[in-house]
N, C-alpha and C positions, 0 to 999 in steps of 0.2 A: 508753331510752338507757342505755349502760353507765356505771357509776359510776366515779369516779376523783377524785383531789384536783384542785383548781383548777390548781395549778402544773403538775402532771403533764399534765393535759389540754392546758393551753396551750403548755408547752414542747414536748410531743410533737407536738402538732398542727401546729406549724410545719413539720414533716416534709412533710406533705401540701401545705402552702400553697405551697411552692416546687416543686412536683411536676415531672414529666418536661418538659423543654424541647422543644416541638414545632418542628421545622424549618419554614421557610416553605413554604406550599402543599403539604403532604403529600398523597399519594393518599388519598382518603376511601373507606373500606370499613367500615362499622359491623359490630360483632360480631353484631348481630341483623338485618343486611341492609339497614339504613335509610341512605339518603343524604340528608342534610339540607342544603338551601340556605338560607343566611341572608343577606339582602340589604338594600340601602339604596335608597330612592327608588322612584318610579313613572314610567316613560316613558323616552324616549331621552336625556333630560338635556341637550339641546342648547338653548342660548338660555336663556330665562327659566323659572325654576321657579315655578309658580303659588303653592304653599304658601310658597316663599321670598319671593315678592312680598308675600304676606299677612303674613309674619312681619316683614319689613322695615317694612311700613306700621304694623302694630299694636304690634309689640314695640320697634321701633327709631325709630319716628316719621318714616320716610322719606317724601319726596314721590314721586309717580309718576315725575317726571323722574329722580330719583335711582335709583329701581329699574331703570328702563329703561336708564340709562347704565351701571349696574353689570353687567347681564346682557348688553348688546348693545354691548360694547366696539368702538371703531373706527367707531361711527356717531354721529349727533347728532340730537336731537329738533328736528323742523321743523314749523311749522303752515301748510304751504303746499299741502296736497293737495286742499283744497276738499271738496265733497260732490257729486261727479259720479255718473254711473250705473255700476252693476256688474251684470254678468250672472252668474247662477248656475245651473249644470246641476243638475236634481233627479234624482239617480242612481236613486232607487227607481222612477221613472216611465220609465226607459229601456226602449224596446221596447214600450211600451203606448200606448193612445190618450190624447190630452190632452182631458180632460172638465173643464169649468169651469162653475160656477154662481155667481150673484150678481145684484145689481140693476143695471139700466141697462147691460147688457153691450154691448160693441162689438167687432167683428172687423175689423181693419185700418182702424179709425176709423169704420166704418159701424155703425149701430145693429143689434144682432142681432134685436131684437124678440122675445126669448124669455128664460126664466129660466136656460137652460143651453145650452152649445154643446159640440159634440164635433168634434175634428179628427183624422183617421185617415189615415195614411200609405198612398198607393196606389202610389207609386214615388218614387225619389229626386227631390227637387225639387217633388213634388206631394202635396197633402193634399185629402181629401174633407171638406167642411164640412157639419155638421148642426146643427140647432137642436131644442130640446125643452123641456118644462116642468120637468125636474129631472134629476138624475144618471142616472136609469134610463131616460130617454126617456119615451114613444116618440119616435123621431127623424124629423125631416123633412130630406130631402136638399136642401142649398143649393148643390150644384155643387162644382167643384174650385177650389182656391186654391193659390197658390205656397207652397213651404216657407218658413218664417219668419213664418207668420200670427200676428198679435199680438191677444190678448184682453185687453181693458181695461174699465174702468168709469168712469162719470162721476159715480157716487155719492160723497158726502163720506167720505174715508178715516179721519176722526176717529172715526167710529162703526165699531167692529170688525165689526158685522153687514153692513157694506157692502164688506168686502174680498173679493177674488176668492177663491173657495173651490175648490180642486183636489179633484175628486171621487175618493175612494178607498174601499176596502172597510172598513167599520166606522167609521173616523174621517177626516174631511176636514181639510185644512190650509188656513188662510187666509193669503193672501200680499199684501203691499203692492206697489205697482208693477204691472207687466204680466206676463202669462204668454205665452210664445211656443212654438209647435210647429215643430219642425225635423225634416225628412225628408231624411237624408243617410246615405251609407255602409251602405245596406241596413237602416236601423233609424229609429225615431222617438225624438226627444228633446223634453223639456219644459224650458224655460229661463225663469227669473224674473229680470226686469230691474227694478231699483229704485235709489233713491239709496243711496249707501254707508252713511250714517248709519242709514237704515231697515233695511238688511241687518244692521248691527252690533247693532241693538236685539234682533234674533233670535239672533245668534251669542253675544254676550258672556254672557248667562245660561246658555247651554248649555255654554260652555267653563269658566266660573268661576261658582260659586254667587252669585247677587246678594245673598244675605243677608250676605255677607262685608262689604258696604258699611257695615253698622251695627256691626261689630265694633270694639272698641277705642274706644268713644265716637265712632264715626264715622270713625276713622283708616283703617279698612278700605276706605273709598272710594278711597284712593290706589291700592290693589291693583286695584280695578275699573277705574280710569283707566289704569293700566299695561296691563291686559288689553285695553282698548279700543284703545289705540294699537298694541299688538302685533298684535291681530286685523286692524285696518285696514291696517297695513303688509303683513302677510302676504297679504291679499287683493289689494292693489294692486301688489305686487312683480312685476316682469317675469318672465313664464314663458311656456312654449308655449301656444298656443290649443288648447282642447279640440276633440274631433271635432264637437261640437255648435256650436262657435263661442263658447262661453261662456268667461268669464275664469277661473271657479272652479267648485267643486262644493259639495255640501251635507252631505258625510259627513267622517269623521275623515281621509280621504284628503286633504282640504282643510281645512275647518273645519266643525264641526257646525252646521247651519242647518235649522230646521224650519218657518220662516215665522213669522207673528205670532200665530196662534190655531189651536186645534183645535175641531172641531165634530163631535159624535157623531151617529149616525143619528137619535137621539132629539131632537137639537136642543141639547144641552148644549154651551155654548161656554166655552172656557177660554183665557186669554192665555198666550202663550209669551214675553212681554216682562215687564219688571219696572221699577218706578219707579227703584230704585237704580241699575241697570245703564243704563237710559235716561239718567239724570243724568250718569253717567260718560261715555257716548258724546257727549252734548251738550257736556259741559265740555271734551272733547278734540277737538272737531270739526276736521277738517283735519289733525290731528297725525300724523305718521308718522316713523319712524326712517330716516334717509338715510345712505348711505355718502359718503365724501369726494368721489366723482365725481358725486353727485347722485342716484344710483339709489336707489329705495326698497328697503330691506333686506327680505329674506325672514326675517322674525322668527319663527323656530320657538320653540315653548314646550311644556312638558310639566308634568305635575301636580307632581312632586316630584323634585329633583335628588339627594336623599339627603345633601346637604351640600356638593356640589361639582359644578358644571356640567361637561358632557362635552367642551366645546371644539368645534372644527370651524369653521364660518364666523366665529363669534365666540370671543374668548379664553375659555379655561376659567377660572372664578373660584370662589372659596370661596363657599358660600351659607349664611351664618349665619342668615338668615331661615327656612331650611327646618326649623330646630329648634323652630318655633312649636308650642305645646302641642296644637293641634287637628289636627296632621298625623298621619294614621293610616298614612302610607306611609314615614315616616322609617326604619323598620326593619321587616322581615318575615321570616318563617320558613315553609318549606314542605318536606315530606319526600316521598321516592319510594322504592319498592322497586326492586331490580335489574330485575325484569320491566318495570315502568313505565318506567324509564329506557331500556331496551332498545327498547321499542316506540315511545316518543316521540322519541328521538334518532335512530332508524333505524339502529342498530348491532347487532352481535351481543351475546350475553350479556355484561353488564357485570360486570367484576371490581373496578375502581376508577375514580375520576374525580378529576382535579385541575386547578386553575387553573394554567397554564403561563406565562402572561404577563398583565400589567396595564398600564393607561395611566399609572400613576404619580401620579394625581390624587386626593388625599384619603385617608381612613382605609383601612387594609387593602391599601394599594397601588393603590387606585382600581378602575376598571371592568375586568372581565375581557376581554382582547382575544383570548386563546387558551385553550382548554379541552382537555385530552388525556383521552380515554376509552380505557381499556384493557379489552379483552374477556378473557373467560376463556380464549380461545385464544391470548392474548399479543399480539394486534394492537393497535396504538395509533392511534386515530382522532382527528386534530386537528379541532376545531371553533372557530369564532369565538364570542366571548361573546354576540354578537347572535344567532347561530344557536341557541345553547343557550337563550337567553331566549325566542325565538320558539317553538321546538319544545316546550319545557316549560311555556310560558305563564307565565313568571315576570314579575314586575312591572318588572324592569330587568336590565341586565347587570352591575350592581355587586353582586357576591355572593361569599361564601366557600362552600366545600363541606366538610362535615365528616361524620364517622361518628357524631356525637353527636345522638341524637333529642331533641326538646324534653322528652319524659317522662324520659329518662335524665339530661338536664342538671338537671332539677328535683330528681331523687332525689339526685344528687351534691351539689348546693348545700345541700340540707336536711341531709345527712350532715356536710358540712364545717362548717356553722354549729353543729351540735350538738357536734362534736369540737373546734372551735376557740373558739367563744364560749360554749359551754355554755347555749345557748338555741336554741328554734326560730327558723327564719328569718322575718323579716318580709316582708310582700307585696312591698314595694319591692325589698328585697334579692333575693328569689326571682326576680322579674321581670328585674332588671338582670343578675344573674350567670348565670342559666340562659341568657338570650339571648346573653351573652358566650361561654359555653361552646359553644353551638350555632354561633356565628359563627366558631369556630376558636380562641378563647382557651384556653390550656391550663390544666389543673388547677394547674400549677405557678404560672402567673401569678395565678390566682384566690387560691390560698393566699397568695401574696406580698401581694396587695392587702389581704386580710383581716387578716393578721398585722401590717401597717403601721398598722392602725386604732388609734385611742386606746383603744377598747373592749378590744381584745385586749391591748394593752400593760398596761392597768390590771389585767386579770385575771392576767397573768403576774406583775406586781409584787406583787399581793395574795397570789398562791399562793407566791411566794418568801418572803414574810414568814411565812406559815403553815408551810411545810414546813421552812424553815432555822431561823427564829427561834422558831417555836412560838407565834406570837401574830398577832392581827389588826393591820394597819398603822394608825398614827395618820394623820390627814388630811394633815399636813404632809409626812410621809415618803411617802405614796402619790402625792401631787401632784408632790413633788420628783423622785422616781425616774421617774415617767411623763413629766415634762417632759424629763428627761435623755435618755430613749430616743427620744422624738418629736423632739427637736431633733438627734439623730444623735451626741450625745456618747458614748453607750454603746450596746451591742447589747442587745436584749432577752434574748438567750441568756446574757449575761454577768451579769445581775442576781443570780441565785442564787449564783454564784461570789463576787461581791463581798460578799454577805451572809456567806458562810462566813469571810471574812477580816475581819470586824468584831469589835470588842471585845465587842459584845453577845453574839455567837455564843460567844466564848470564855467569857464569864461564865456563860452559860446552860449550857455544857458542864460546868461545875464550877469554873472559875477556875484550872485548873492544866494544864500541858502534856500530861500523860498523858491526862487526861479529854478534853481538846480533840481529841487524835488519835483516841481511841476514838469520840467523838461524830461526827467526820468520817466514819470507816468505817461507822458504823451508818446515817447519813442518805444519804451518797453511794453506798455499796457494798451496803448492806443486810445487812451481816455485822459480826461482831466483829473487832477487830484482834488479831493475835497478839502476844505479848510482845516477839518480835524486831522486829515492825513498829513497835510503840510505841517501842522503844528507837531504831530507825533514824530515825524522824521526830523524836524528842526531840533527836537530834544535829543535824538539819537546822534545828530551831528555834533551837538555840544558835548556829549559824553564819549562818543567813539569815533567821530570823524566822518567825513563824506564817504570814504571807501566802504564803511560798514553799511551806509544807506544804500548805496549802489548794489552791494552784494545782497542786502536784505530784500530789496524789491525784485531783483533778478531771481532769487531763489523762492519767492512767494509762490503759492499755489496759482494765483491768478496769472502770474508771468509764465509759469510752466504751462498752464492751460493755453496761453496765447501762442507760445512757441510750438505746442503740439498742434494747434489750429493751423499754424503756418506750414507744418509739414504736410498737412492735408492738401493745401493750396499748391505746394511745390509738386508733390507726386501724383495726386489725384485730380487736381484742378477744380476743387470744390471745397466748400466749407464742411466742417465736421457734422456728422449726423448727431442726433440727440444723444448727449451723454459722451460722444466721442472725445471731445477735447479734455473733458474731466478725466475720462479713464486714462488717456495717454498722458495728460498732465501728471497723474499719479505715478505712472510708469516712469516718466522723466525724472521725477524727484527721487523715486526709489532706486532706479537702476541707471539713470543717465540718459542723455539724448540719443546715445547709440542704440539703446533698446527700442526707442520710439521709431527711429529710422528703420531699424531691422523689421519691426512689425509692419509699418505701413508700406515700405518698398517691397517687402517680401509677401505682400498680400495677393490673393487671387485677383482682386480688383485692379491692382497696379499691373499685373501681367496682362489681364484682359485689356486694359486701357492702352498698354503699349502695342498690342496686336492691332487695336483699332487705329492708332496713331500712325503706325508704320507697317501697314499690311503688305504682304507679298503675294 
């Protein structure tokens, strides 16, 4: 770290803190070729955010009813859906034989008399029925049956070993209810039909960790209940019938459902259900969200809204629950090279990318609705935020695009802490501010935030005591001046000037007017005052007082140039180049010291210096 006085470091570092103001959504094109996407949330953001539900339950004490009403505005919670049957198309079995094993098997209500059955499509509407001792046969032909043949068992379903096991390579899945083979449209489908609550026992722990129910001394159970109602409503909401005739399916295209158990070829059985989610399903039995006209709502949900839902069928709402500490998707960062962007976005060689339009909901302007990709040939390719999310594999379409890589951001934050606060950055500060830079926050805004901190103000006040008055501050003085700056009564930049105007500075200068002027020149300008200068200012003292002299020298072009030169030393570790001090001295007089700080700390030279000082 370069050495300097505390006041110099603090005064001069303010230059960089208010660095270059970045216009909204500038084209991103990093010096090192990196395009960094910093985003919020995970998923489409429509309807309920699951981490939001958890946060509202655990951190805010909300009931599942409050959570549901918040996310699904315009609907009401009703307990009138019952526990009827639901049919689920098992997509991974589409186009394959339906092979089922289990005790006391029956096909279309008649005993199979075997441990396993196989149903094979022979034509639309017709199946060949076989029986055998296990999943691998050998098979005995039992003739043809009509499409829709139902495999069931009379064994007690309370014992997981008695569930119907769908034979698959490596791991079988056990299902409650019945399994039906359908031959239609030139292919074969397998459909599981079971009570809604039995289905939800398999869905809820796949869509939301059942362990959440134990969080917050059990308050997390309300999130599981909200998930149960959302999953039930989503499954029962009116929609088109599938080709198989089923009401829903078993993947993320509908809701994730893998049955009740898994069984390996070696016989190891594991449950896919959980007592905590089972309890949530039972406690909300029959509950659904309904529109005003009575229709069950298609209650979409996703992992994390990022802090604001996306709107659509349901009104967009702020999601304070999303900020719960366990949410790993609240913010995220991913970087791409131009070559990667070109290949994944399906455009020519990428020169720059910018978010051209947003939905206006939440921080940063909300989710990207249009992204303009400019190629090296000058062509502008407009894409939707959703297209960019899908093609790049981003967690959501709520993102900013910058040319600041995470490594560069960390280097800059480390440098600013050293230059502004005279100490290494702490882990929390490094994480917070580097994420902010990657997300599009300018160095100017970062500098502004750091220089508004009480820590920075105290350093500046302490430095003013040392540099101007030549002593350490007393506790009362340090606290009083700090409070004055923090309350907005005075500017942190004005503290030193006010000290020059005190009786203490006058006495420490020698207690006479000539000595006072000479000391002002030595400290402010770094040189001795000439006899004519002393005589001039002696006349000003006689007519206007010492305060006018201190202010006059402080606001002179020479003093402005000297302060500007000091900012060079603080941020760049060097003297100004030819004309640099004069240029920035003019800026200082015209626009204030903040503009000088913004220019120097926001420069490419400062960025490059930070990368050299703190390489990764």
